[in-house]
PyMOL Python script that loads the backbone (N, CA, C, O; Angstrom):
from pymol import cmd

cmd.read_pdbstr("""\
ATOM      1  N   MET A   1     -18.598  30.657   2.717  1.00  0.00           N
ATOM      2  CA  MET A   1     -18.193  29.434   2.271  1.00  0.00           C
ATOM      3  C   MET A   1     -18.100  28.491   3.443  1.00  0.00           C
ATOM      4  O   MET A   1     -17.526  28.858   4.468  1.00  0.00           O
ATOM      5  N   LYS A   2     -18.648  27.271   3.338  1.00  0.00           N
ATOM      6  CA  LYS A   2     -18.641  26.275   4.347  1.00  0.00           C
ATOM      7  C   LYS A   2     -17.756  25.123   3.993  1.00  0.00           C
ATOM      8  O   LYS A   2     -17.737  24.633   2.864  1.00  0.00           O
ATOM      9  N   LEU A   3     -17.005  24.696   5.014  1.00  0.00           N
ATOM     10  CA  LEU A   3     -16.024  23.540   4.971  1.00  0.00           C
ATOM     11  C   LEU A   3     -16.448  22.551   5.940  1.00  0.00           C
ATOM     12  O   LEU A   3     -17.036  22.887   6.967  1.00  0.00           O
ATOM     13  N   LEU A   4     -16.166  21.308   5.651  1.00  0.00           N
ATOM     14  CA  LEU A   4     -16.444  20.238   6.551  1.00  0.00           C
ATOM     15  C   LEU A   4     -15.182  19.784   7.449  1.00  0.00           C
ATOM     16  O   LEU A   4     -14.171  19.274   6.965  1.00  0.00           O
ATOM     17  N   LYS A   5     -15.357  20.010   8.668  1.00  0.00           N
ATOM     18  CA  LYS A   5     -14.220  19.606   9.605  1.00  0.00           C
ATOM     19  C   LYS A   5     -14.064  18.049   9.568  1.00  0.00           C
ATOM     20  O   LYS A   5     -14.982  17.321   9.188  1.00  0.00           O
ATOM     21  N   ALA A   6     -12.969  17.627   9.942  1.00  0.00           N
ATOM     22  CA  ALA A   6     -12.631  16.139  10.006  1.00  0.00           C
ATOM     23  C   ALA A   6     -13.509  15.380  10.949  1.00  0.00           C
ATOM     24  O   ALA A   6     -13.842  15.904  12.012  1.00  0.00           O
ATOM     25  N   ARG A   7     -13.887  14.223  10.636  1.00  0.00           N
ATOM     26  CA  ARG A   7     -14.758  13.410  11.523  1.00  0.00           C
ATOM     27  C   ARG A   7     -14.043  13.042  12.799  1.00  0.00           C
ATOM     28  O   ARG A   7     -12.825  12.871  12.823  1.00  0.00           O
ATOM     29  N   VAL A   8     -14.781  12.930  13.811  1.00  0.00           N
ATOM     30  CA  VAL A   8     -14.197  12.551  15.104  1.00  0.00           C
ATOM     31  C   VAL A   8     -14.126  11.041  15.191  1.00  0.00           C
ATOM     32  O   VAL A   8     -13.263  10.546  15.916  1.00  0.00           O
ATOM     33  N   SER A   9     -14.952  10.274  14.521  1.00  0.00           N
ATOM     34  CA  SER A   9     -14.843   8.925  14.422  1.00  0.00           C
ATOM     35  C   SER A   9     -15.304   8.487  13.068  1.00  0.00           C
ATOM     36  O   SER A   9     -15.937   9.286  12.377  1.00  0.00           O
ATOM     37  N   THR A  10     -15.028   7.233  12.614  1.00  0.00           N
ATOM     38  CA  THR A  10     -15.299   6.784  11.277  1.00  0.00           C
ATOM     39  C   THR A  10     -16.756   6.780  10.942  1.00  0.00           C
ATOM     40  O   THR A  10     -17.098   6.980   9.777  1.00  0.00           O
ATOM     41  N   ASN A  11     -17.678   6.556  11.925  1.00  0.00           N
ATOM     42  CA  ASN A  11     -18.997   6.525  11.742  1.00  0.00           C
ATOM     43  C   ASN A  11     -19.722   7.939  11.871  1.00  0.00           C
ATOM     44  O   ASN A  11     -20.895   8.069  11.522  1.00  0.00           O
ATOM     45  N   ALA A  12     -19.061   8.863  12.325  1.00  0.00           N
ATOM     46  CA  ALA A  12     -19.655  10.211  12.547  1.00  0.00           C
ATOM     47  C   ALA A  12     -19.874  10.882  11.271  1.00  0.00           C
ATOM     48  O   ALA A  12     -19.312  10.523  10.236  1.00  0.00           O
ATOM     49  N   LYS A  13     -20.728  11.898  11.348  1.00  0.00           N
ATOM     50  CA  LYS A  13     -20.859  12.730  10.216  1.00  0.00           C
ATOM     51  C   LYS A  13     -19.963  13.993  10.414  1.00  0.00           C
ATOM     52  O   LYS A  13     -19.854  14.499  11.531  1.00  0.00           O
ATOM     53  N   PRO A  14     -19.329  14.492   9.332  1.00  0.00           N
ATOM     54  CA  PRO A  14     -18.545  15.760   9.465  1.00  0.00           C
ATOM     55  C   PRO A  14     -19.417  16.912   9.856  1.00  0.00           C
ATOM     56  O   PRO A  14     -20.583  16.991   9.470  1.00  0.00           O
ATOM     57  N   LYS A  15     -18.817  17.852  10.663  1.00  0.00           N
ATOM     58  CA  LYS A  15     -19.571  19.131  10.992  1.00  0.00           C
ATOM     59  C   LYS A  15     -18.975  20.265  10.111  1.00  0.00           C
ATOM     60  O   LYS A  15     -17.813  20.256   9.706  1.00  0.00           O
ATOM     61  N   ALA A  16     -19.818  21.174   9.872  1.00  0.00           N
ATOM     62  CA  ALA A  16     -19.486  22.336   9.014  1.00  0.00           C
ATOM     63  C   ALA A  16     -18.846  23.373   9.770  1.00  0.00           C
ATOM     64  O   ALA A  16     -19.112  23.508  10.964  1.00  0.00           O
ATOM     65  N   ILE A  17     -18.001  24.143   9.163  1.00  0.00           N
ATOM     66  CA  ILE A  17     -17.269  25.335   9.758  1.00  0.00           C
ATOM     67  C   ILE A  17     -17.421  26.456   8.638  1.00  0.00           C
ATOM     68  O   ILE A  17     -17.397  26.130   7.451  1.00  0.00           O
ATOM     69  N   GLU A  18     -17.558  27.621   8.984  1.00  0.00           N
ATOM     70  CA  GLU A  18     -17.569  28.780   8.056  1.00  0.00           C
ATOM     71  C   GLU A  18     -16.238  29.374   7.948  1.00  0.00           C
ATOM     72  O   GLU A  18     -15.435  29.339   8.881  1.00  0.00           O
ATOM     73  N   LEU A  19     -15.985  29.947   6.759  1.00  0.00           N
ATOM     74  CA  LEU A  19     -14.662  30.501   6.536  1.00  0.00           C
ATOM     75  C   LEU A  19     -14.418  31.650   7.515  1.00  0.00           C
ATOM     76  O   LEU A  19     -13.268  31.865   7.898  1.00  0.00           O
ATOM     77  N   ASP A  20     -15.426  32.392   7.936  1.00  0.00           N
ATOM     78  CA  ASP A  20     -15.188  33.482   8.929  1.00  0.00           C
ATOM     79  C   ASP A  20     -14.636  32.919  10.207  1.00  0.00           C
ATOM     80  O   ASP A  20     -13.753  33.530  10.810  1.00  0.00           O
ATOM     81  N   ALA A  21     -15.100  31.822  10.626  1.00  0.00           N
ATOM     82  CA  ALA A  21     -14.638  31.264  11.937  1.00  0.00           C
ATOM     83  C   ALA A  21     -13.151  30.857  11.723  1.00  0.00           C
ATOM     84  O   ALA A  21     -12.332  31.095  12.611  1.00  0.00           O
ATOM     85  N   ILE A  22     -12.796  30.267  10.597  1.00  0.00           N
ATOM     86  CA  ILE A  22     -11.417  29.943  10.378  1.00  0.00           C
ATOM     87  C   ILE A  22     -10.589  31.252  10.344  1.00  0.00           C
ATOM     88  O   ILE A  22      -9.494  31.304  10.903  1.00  0.00           O
ATOM     89  N   GLU A  23     -11.103  32.280   9.701  1.00  0.00           N
ATOM     90  CA  GLU A  23     -10.324  33.528   9.604  1.00  0.00           C
ATOM     91  C   GLU A  23     -10.104  34.159  10.960  1.00  0.00           C
ATOM     92  O   GLU A  23      -9.048  34.755  11.170  1.00  0.00           O
ATOM     93  N   LYS A  24     -11.007  34.069  11.866  1.00  0.00           N
ATOM     94  CA  LYS A  24     -10.947  34.540  13.207  1.00  0.00           C
ATOM     95  C   LYS A  24      -9.752  33.924  13.960  1.00  0.00           C
ATOM     96  O   LYS A  24      -8.995  34.611  14.646  1.00  0.00           O
ATOM     97  N   GLN A  25      -9.623  32.606  13.799  1.00  0.00           N
ATOM     98  CA  GLN A  25      -8.528  31.871  14.440  1.00  0.00           C
ATOM     99  C   GLN A  25      -7.169  32.215  13.781  1.00  0.00           C
ATOM    100  O   GLN A  25      -6.136  32.219  14.450  1.00  0.00           O
ATOM    101  N   VAL A  26      -7.184  32.480  12.560  1.00  0.00           N
ATOM    102  CA  VAL A  26      -5.922  32.793  11.841  1.00  0.00           C
ATOM    103  C   VAL A  26      -5.381  34.118  12.256  1.00  0.00           C
ATOM    104  O   VAL A  26      -4.164  34.300  12.296  1.00  0.00           O
ATOM    105  N   LYS A  27      -6.245  35.060  12.570  1.00  0.00           N
ATOM    106  CA  LYS A  27      -5.851  36.443  12.754  1.00  0.00           C
ATOM    107  C   LYS A  27      -5.085  36.619  14.142  1.00  0.00           C
ATOM    108  O   LYS A  27      -4.585  37.699  14.458  1.00  0.00           O
ATOM    109  N   ASP A  28      -5.030  35.528  14.915  1.00  0.00           N
ATOM    110  CA  ASP A  28      -4.225  35.608  16.203  1.00  0.00           C
ATOM    111  C   ASP A  28      -2.749  35.724  15.818  1.00  0.00           C
ATOM    112  O   ASP A  28      -1.961  36.230  16.617  1.00  0.00           O
ATOM    113  N   GLY A  29      -2.343  35.275  14.623  1.00  0.00           N
ATOM    114  CA  GLY A  29      -0.845  35.466  14.320  1.00  0.00           C
ATOM    115  C   GLY A  29      -0.076  34.228  14.691  1.00  0.00           C
ATOM    116  O   GLY A  29       1.139  34.171  14.499  1.00  0.00           O
ATOM    117  N   GLU A  30      -0.739  33.261  15.206  1.00  0.00           N
ATOM    118  CA  GLU A  30       0.044  32.004  15.558  1.00  0.00           C
ATOM    119  C   GLU A  30      -0.130  31.023  14.454  1.00  0.00           C
ATOM    120  O   GLU A  30      -0.957  31.217  13.563  1.00  0.00           O
ATOM    121  N   ASP A  31       0.672  29.922  14.499  1.00  0.00           N
ATOM    122  CA  ASP A  31       0.495  28.821  13.560  1.00  0.00           C
ATOM    123  C   ASP A  31      -0.850  28.164  13.784  1.00  0.00           C
ATOM    124  O   ASP A  31      -1.216  28.006  14.948  1.00  0.00           O
ATOM    125  N   ASN A  32      -1.607  27.773  12.808  1.00  0.00           N
ATOM    126  CA  ASN A  32      -2.804  27.302  12.919  1.00  0.00           C
ATOM    127  C   ASN A  32      -2.983  25.958  12.120  1.00  0.00           C
ATOM    128  O   ASN A  32      -2.693  25.988  10.924  1.00  0.00           O
ATOM    129  N   PHE A  33      -3.411  24.841  12.645  1.00  0.00           N
ATOM    130  CA  PHE A  33      -3.646  23.582  11.955  1.00  0.00           C
ATOM    131  C   PHE A  33      -5.145  23.348  11.922  1.00  0.00           C
ATOM    132  O   PHE A  33      -5.855  23.506  12.915  1.00  0.00           O
ATOM    133  N   PHE A  34      -5.576  22.980  10.777  1.00  0.00           N
ATOM    134  CA  PHE A  34      -6.952  22.642  10.606  1.00  0.00           C
ATOM    135  C   PHE A  34      -7.029  21.263   9.888  1.00  0.00           C
ATOM    136  O   PHE A  34      -6.222  20.967   9.006  1.00  0.00           O
ATOM    137  N   TYR A  35      -7.998  20.453  10.284  1.00  0.00           N
ATOM    138  CA  TYR A  35      -8.193  19.146   9.773  1.00  0.00           C
ATOM    139  C   TYR A  35      -9.605  19.099   9.083  1.00  0.00           C
ATOM    140  O   TYR A  35     -10.623  19.264   9.755  1.00  0.00           O
ATOM    141  N   PHE A  36      -9.646  18.876   7.754  1.00  0.00           N
ATOM    142  CA  PHE A  36     -10.894  18.827   6.999  1.00  0.00           C
ATOM    143  C   PHE A  36     -11.266  17.466   6.397  1.00  0.00           C
ATOM    144  O   PHE A  36     -10.394  16.689   6.009  1.00  0.00           O
ATOM    145  N   ASP A  37     -12.513  17.206   6.329  1.00  0.00           N
ATOM    146  CA  ASP A  37     -12.951  15.878   5.826  1.00  0.00           C
ATOM    147  C   ASP A  37     -12.700  15.613   4.412  1.00  0.00           C
ATOM    148  O   ASP A  37     -12.579  16.542   3.613  1.00  0.00           O
ATOM    149  N   ARG A  38     -12.616  14.356   4.059  1.00  0.00           N
ATOM    150  CA  ARG A  38     -12.444  14.001   2.655  1.00  0.00           C
ATOM    151  C   ARG A  38     -13.609  14.330   1.865  1.00  0.00           C
ATOM    152  O   ARG A  38     -13.455  14.335   0.644  1.00  0.00           O
ATOM    153  N   GLU A  39     -14.787  14.615   2.359  1.00  0.00           N
ATOM    154  CA  GLU A  39     -15.970  14.896   1.594  1.00  0.00           C
ATOM    155  C   GLU A  39     -15.967  16.376   0.946  1.00  0.00           C
ATOM    156  O   GLU A  39     -16.781  16.727   0.092  1.00  0.00           O
ATOM    157  N   ASN A  40     -14.953  17.187   1.461  1.00  0.00           N
ATOM    158  CA  ASN A  40     -14.843  18.553   0.860  1.00  0.00           C
ATOM    159  C   ASN A  40     -14.436  18.430  -0.538  1.00  0.00           C
ATOM    160  O   ASN A  40     -13.619  17.584  -0.901  1.00  0.00           O
ATOM    161  N   GLU A  41     -15.034  19.322  -1.380  1.00  0.00           N
ATOM    162  CA  GLU A  41     -14.595  19.416  -2.726  1.00  0.00           C
ATOM    163  C   GLU A  41     -13.279  20.081  -2.896  1.00  0.00           C
ATOM    164  O   GLU A  41     -12.984  21.040  -2.183  1.00  0.00           O
ATOM    165  N   HIS A  42     -12.476  19.623  -3.798  1.00  0.00           N
ATOM    166  CA  HIS A  42     -11.137  20.190  -4.046  1.00  0.00           C
ATOM    167  C   HIS A  42     -11.335  21.752  -4.493  1.00  0.00           C
ATOM    168  O   HIS A  42     -10.492  22.601  -4.204  1.00  0.00           O
ATOM    169  N   LYS A  43     -12.334  22.004  -5.106  1.00  0.00           N
ATOM    170  CA  LYS A  43     -12.663  23.415  -5.599  1.00  0.00           C
ATOM    171  C   LYS A  43     -12.849  24.265  -4.406  1.00  0.00           C
ATOM    172  O   LYS A  43     -12.369  25.399  -4.405  1.00  0.00           O
ATOM    173  N   VAL A  44     -13.510  23.808  -3.383  1.00  0.00           N
ATOM    174  CA  VAL A  44     -13.750  24.591  -2.169  1.00  0.00           C
ATOM    175  C   VAL A  44     -12.446  24.744  -1.371  1.00  0.00           C
ATOM    176  O   VAL A  44     -12.124  25.823  -0.874  1.00  0.00           O
ATOM    177  N   LEU A  45     -11.719  23.644  -1.268  1.00  0.00           N
ATOM    178  CA  LEU A  45     -10.400  23.718  -0.525  1.00  0.00           C
ATOM    179  C   LEU A  45      -9.465  24.766  -1.194  1.00  0.00           C
ATOM    180  O   LEU A  45      -8.883  25.600  -0.499  1.00  0.00           O
ATOM    181  N   ASN A  46      -9.321  24.721  -2.561  1.00  0.00           N
ATOM    182  CA  ASN A  46      -8.516  25.630  -3.317  1.00  0.00           C
ATOM    183  C   ASN A  46      -8.943  27.073  -3.169  1.00  0.00           C
ATOM    184  O   ASN A  46      -8.094  27.954  -3.033  1.00  0.00           O
ATOM    185  N   GLU A  47     -10.226  27.333  -3.193  1.00  0.00           N
ATOM    186  CA  GLU A  47     -10.708  28.634  -2.916  1.00  0.00           C
ATOM    187  C   GLU A  47     -10.332  29.150  -1.554  1.00  0.00           C
ATOM    188  O   GLU A  47      -9.955  30.314  -1.416  1.00  0.00           O
ATOM    189  N   MET A  48     -10.424  28.324  -0.557  1.00  0.00           N
ATOM    190  CA  MET A  48      -9.945  28.725   0.762  1.00  0.00           C
ATOM    191  C   MET A  48      -8.448  29.005   0.814  1.00  0.00           C
ATOM    192  O   MET A  48      -8.048  29.965   1.473  1.00  0.00           O
ATOM    193  N   LEU A  49      -7.630  28.248   0.181  1.00  0.00           N
ATOM    194  CA  LEU A  49      -6.266  28.472   0.181  1.00  0.00           C
ATOM    195  C   LEU A  49      -5.914  29.756  -0.569  1.00  0.00           C
ATOM    196  O   LEU A  49      -5.017  30.480  -0.137  1.00  0.00           O
ATOM    197  N   GLU A  50      -6.607  30.068  -1.704  1.00  0.00           N
ATOM    198  CA  GLU A  50      -6.436  31.342  -2.383  1.00  0.00           C
ATOM    199  C   GLU A  50      -6.737  32.458  -1.543  1.00  0.00           C
ATOM    200  O   GLU A  50      -6.046  33.477  -1.522  1.00  0.00           O
ATOM    201  N   HIS A  51      -7.799  32.271  -0.824  1.00  0.00           N
ATOM    202  CA  HIS A  51      -8.354  33.371  -0.010  1.00  0.00           C
ATOM    203  C   HIS A  51      -7.236  33.808   1.076  1.00  0.00           C
ATOM    204  O   HIS A  51      -7.017  34.999   1.299  1.00  0.00           O
ATOM    205  N   PHE A  52      -6.608  32.863   1.675  1.00  0.00           N
ATOM    206  CA  PHE A  52      -5.575  33.191   2.746  1.00  0.00           C
ATOM    207  C   PHE A  52      -4.239  33.654   1.972  1.00  0.00           C
ATOM    208  O   PHE A  52      -3.562  34.581   2.418  1.00  0.00           O
ATOM    209  N   GLU A  53      -3.931  33.048   0.930  1.00  0.00           N
ATOM    210  CA  GLU A  53      -2.777  33.484   0.147  1.00  0.00           C
ATOM    211  C   GLU A  53      -2.890  34.913  -0.316  1.00  0.00           C
ATOM    212  O   GLU A  53      -1.890  35.628  -0.379  1.00  0.00           O
ATOM    213  N   ASN A  54      -4.099  35.343  -0.643  1.00  0.00           N
ATOM    214  CA  ASN A  54      -4.342  36.746  -1.024  1.00  0.00           C
ATOM    215  C   ASN A  54      -4.163  37.655   0.183  1.00  0.00           C
ATOM    216  O   ASN A  54      -3.901  38.846   0.013  1.00  0.00           O
ATOM    217  N   GLN A  55      -4.291  37.154   1.342  1.00  0.00           N
ATOM    218  CA  GLN A  55      -4.047  37.941   2.595  1.00  0.00           C
ATOM    219  C   GLN A  55      -2.579  37.955   3.086  1.00  0.00           C
ATOM    220  O   GLN A  55      -2.235  38.534   4.117  1.00  0.00           O
ATOM    221  N   GLY A  56      -1.725  37.264   2.259  1.00  0.00           N
ATOM    222  CA  GLY A  56      -0.303  37.201   2.572  1.00  0.00           C
ATOM    223  C   GLY A  56       0.109  36.138   3.565  1.00  0.00           C
ATOM    224  O   GLY A  56       1.158  36.200   4.206  1.00  0.00           O
ATOM    225  N   LYS A  57      -0.808  35.120   3.660  1.00  0.00           N
ATOM    226  CA  LYS A  57      -0.480  34.044   4.635  1.00  0.00           C
ATOM    227  C   LYS A  57       0.194  32.873   3.782  1.00  0.00           C
ATOM    228  O   LYS A  57      -0.060  32.665   2.596  1.00  0.00           O
ATOM    229  N   ASN A  58       1.017  32.200   4.498  1.00  0.00           N
ATOM    230  CA  ASN A  58       1.585  30.899   3.929  1.00  0.00           C
ATOM    231  C   ASN A  58       0.747  29.638   4.279  1.00  0.00           C
ATOM    232  O   ASN A  58       0.312  29.462   5.417  1.00  0.00           O
ATOM    233  N   ILE A  59       0.549  28.821   3.319  1.00  0.00           N
ATOM    234  CA  ILE A  59      -0.330  27.716   3.592  1.00  0.00           C
ATOM    235  C   ILE A  59       0.277  26.368   2.988  1.00  0.00           C
ATOM    236  O   ILE A  59       0.805  26.317   1.878  1.00  0.00           O
ATOM    237  N   LEU A  60       0.145  25.343   3.804  1.00  0.00           N
ATOM    238  CA  LEU A  60       0.551  24.089   3.400  1.00  0.00           C
ATOM    239  C   LEU A  60      -0.655  23.134   3.513  1.00  0.00           C
ATOM    240  O   LEU A  60      -1.293  23.122   4.565  1.00  0.00           O
ATOM    241  N   MET A  61      -0.981  22.381   2.547  1.00  0.00           N
ATOM    242  CA  MET A  61      -2.051  21.427   2.598  1.00  0.00           C
ATOM    243  C   MET A  61      -1.553  20.049   2.170  1.00  0.00           C
ATOM    244  O   MET A  61      -0.819  19.909   1.192  1.00  0.00           O
ATOM    245  N   LYS A  62      -1.971  19.036   2.930  1.00  0.00           N
ATOM    246  CA  LYS A  62      -1.507  17.633   2.565  1.00  0.00           C
ATOM    247  C   LYS A  62      -2.643  16.730   2.963  1.00  0.00           C
ATOM    248  O   LYS A  62      -3.526  17.090   3.742  1.00  0.00           O
ATOM    249  N   GLU A  63      -2.585  15.469   2.363  1.00  0.00           N
ATOM    250  CA  GLU A  63      -3.559  14.468   2.611  1.00  0.00           C
ATOM    251  C   GLU A  63      -2.901  13.510   3.711  1.00  0.00           C
ATOM    252  O   GLU A  63      -1.795  12.992   3.558  1.00  0.00           O
ATOM    253  N   VAL A  64      -3.625  13.352   4.720  1.00  0.00           N
ATOM    254  CA  VAL A  64      -3.198  12.479   5.872  1.00  0.00           C
ATOM    255  C   VAL A  64      -3.977  11.172   5.877  1.00  0.00           C
ATOM    256  O   VAL A  64      -5.205  11.193   5.969  1.00  0.00           O
ATOM    257  N   LYS A  65      -3.298  10.043   5.780  1.00  0.00           N
ATOM    258  CA  LYS A  65      -3.978   8.712   5.889  1.00  0.00           C
ATOM    259  C   LYS A  65      -3.974   8.319   7.253  1.00  0.00           C
ATOM    260  O   LYS A  65      -2.973   8.524   7.939  1.00  0.00           O
ATOM    261  N   TYR A  66      -5.027   7.755   7.734  1.00  0.00           N
ATOM    262  CA  TYR A  66      -5.219   7.317   9.177  1.00  0.00           C
ATOM    263  C   TYR A  66      -5.634   5.878   9.260  1.00  0.00           C
ATOM    264  O   TYR A  66      -5.864   5.389  10.366  1.00  0.00           O
ATOM    265  N   GLY A  67      -5.754   5.109   8.073  1.00  0.00           N
ATOM    266  CA  GLY A  67      -6.062   3.810   7.989  1.00  0.00           C
ATOM    267  C   GLY A  67      -5.590   3.189   6.737  1.00  0.00           C
ATOM    268  O   GLY A  67      -4.895   3.827   5.946  1.00  0.00           O
ATOM    269  N   LEU A  68      -5.969   1.872   6.512  1.00  0.00           N
ATOM    270  CA  LEU A  68      -5.510   1.164   5.327  1.00  0.00           C
ATOM    271  C   LEU A  68      -6.414   1.354   4.150  1.00  0.00           C
ATOM    272  O   LEU A  68      -6.033   1.181   2.993  1.00  0.00           O
ATOM    273  N   GLY A  69      -7.707   1.741   4.507  1.00  0.00           N
ATOM    274  CA  GLY A  69      -8.780   1.827   3.350  1.00  0.00           C
ATOM    275  C   GLY A  69      -8.509   3.076   2.436  1.00  0.00           C
ATOM    276  O   GLY A  69      -7.844   4.049   2.792  1.00  0.00           O
ATOM    277  N   ASP A  70      -9.083   2.929   1.266  1.00  0.00           N
ATOM    278  CA  ASP A  70      -9.031   4.041   0.364  1.00  0.00           C
ATOM    279  C   ASP A  70      -9.667   5.297   0.744  1.00  0.00           C
ATOM    280  O   ASP A  70      -9.274   6.369   0.283  1.00  0.00           O
ATOM    281  N   LEU A  71     -10.692   5.198   1.616  1.00  0.00           N
ATOM    282  CA  LEU A  71     -11.329   6.483   2.174  1.00  0.00           C
ATOM    283  C   LEU A  71     -10.969   6.801   3.482  1.00  0.00           C
ATOM    284  O   LEU A  71     -11.738   7.511   4.130  1.00  0.00           O
ATOM    285  N   ASP A  72      -9.803   6.349   4.046  1.00  0.00           N
ATOM    286  CA  ASP A  72      -9.360   6.623   5.399  1.00  0.00           C
ATOM    287  C   ASP A  72      -8.302   7.783   5.268  1.00  0.00           C
ATOM    288  O   ASP A  72      -7.112   7.577   5.507  1.00  0.00           O
ATOM    289  N   TYR A  73      -8.730   8.869   4.924  1.00  0.00           N
ATOM    290  CA  TYR A  73      -7.845  10.105   4.871  1.00  0.00           C
ATOM    291  C   TYR A  73      -8.630  11.307   5.175  1.00  0.00           C
ATOM    292  O   TYR A  73      -9.860  11.335   5.131  1.00  0.00           O
ATOM    293  N   MET A  74      -7.813  12.385   5.511  1.00  0.00           N
ATOM    294  CA  MET A  74      -8.363  13.788   5.771  1.00  0.00           C
ATOM    295  C   MET A  74      -7.282  14.731   5.207  1.00  0.00           C
ATOM    296  O   MET A  74      -6.187  14.298   4.848  1.00  0.00           O
ATOM    297  N   TYR A  75      -7.600  15.955   5.142  1.00  0.00           N
ATOM    298  CA  TYR A  75      -6.798  17.032   4.680  1.00  0.00           C
ATOM    299  C   TYR A  75      -6.279  17.791   5.978  1.00  0.00           C
ATOM    300  O   TYR A  75      -7.010  18.055   6.933  1.00  0.00           O
ATOM    301  N   GLU A  76      -5.018  18.087   5.903  1.00  0.00           N
ATOM    302  CA  GLU A  76      -4.357  18.853   6.969  1.00  0.00           C
ATOM    303  C   GLU A  76      -3.990  20.221   6.432  1.00  0.00           C
ATOM    304  O   GLU A  76      -3.221  20.232   5.471  1.00  0.00           O
ATOM    305  N   VAL A  77      -4.387  21.272   6.867  1.00  0.00           N
ATOM    306  CA  VAL A  77      -4.055  22.578   6.420  1.00  0.00           C
ATOM    307  C   VAL A  77      -3.334  23.315   7.486  1.00  0.00           C
ATOM    308  O   VAL A  77      -3.850  23.509   8.586  1.00  0.00           O
ATOM    309  N   HIS A  78      -2.151  23.726   7.172  1.00  0.00           N
ATOM    310  CA  HIS A  78      -1.354  24.602   8.128  1.00  0.00           C
ATOM    311  C   HIS A  78      -1.308  26.031   7.597  1.00  0.00           C
ATOM    312  O   HIS A  78      -0.825  26.233   6.483  1.00  0.00           O
ATOM    313  N   ILE A  79      -1.770  26.996   8.310  1.00  0.00           N
ATOM    314  CA  ILE A  79      -1.917  28.331   7.851  1.00  0.00           C
ATOM    315  C   ILE A  79      -0.898  29.165   8.808  1.00  0.00           C
ATOM    316  O   ILE A  79      -1.035  29.065  10.027  1.00  0.00           O
ATOM    317  N   TYR A  80       0.037  29.918   8.303  1.00  0.00           N
ATOM    318  CA  TYR A  80       1.005  30.675   9.216  1.00  0.00           C
ATOM    319  C   TYR A  80       1.352  31.891   8.558  1.00  0.00           C
ATOM    320  O   TYR A  80       2.127  32.683   9.094  1.00  0.00           O
TER     321      TYR A  80
END
""", "prot")
cmd.dss("prot")
cmd.show_as("cartoon", "prot")
cmd.util.cbc("prot")
cmd.orient("prot")
């Protein structure tokens, strides 16, 4: 499963990250924050959340606005 990481600037294209790479970071046992781009489908984000919930992890996801425009947002995911 591929997810799009948050853009570094408003004109940049989002870079993809595999679920396996996220899982490796989460296995450290520390709190992990990930920022995903608005172009991710909700279905894919929900599948990722279910994946980590099935592993017994706690997950919080919220939408973070960084500007006044309707498209100026990203998703913040906290896995612990």
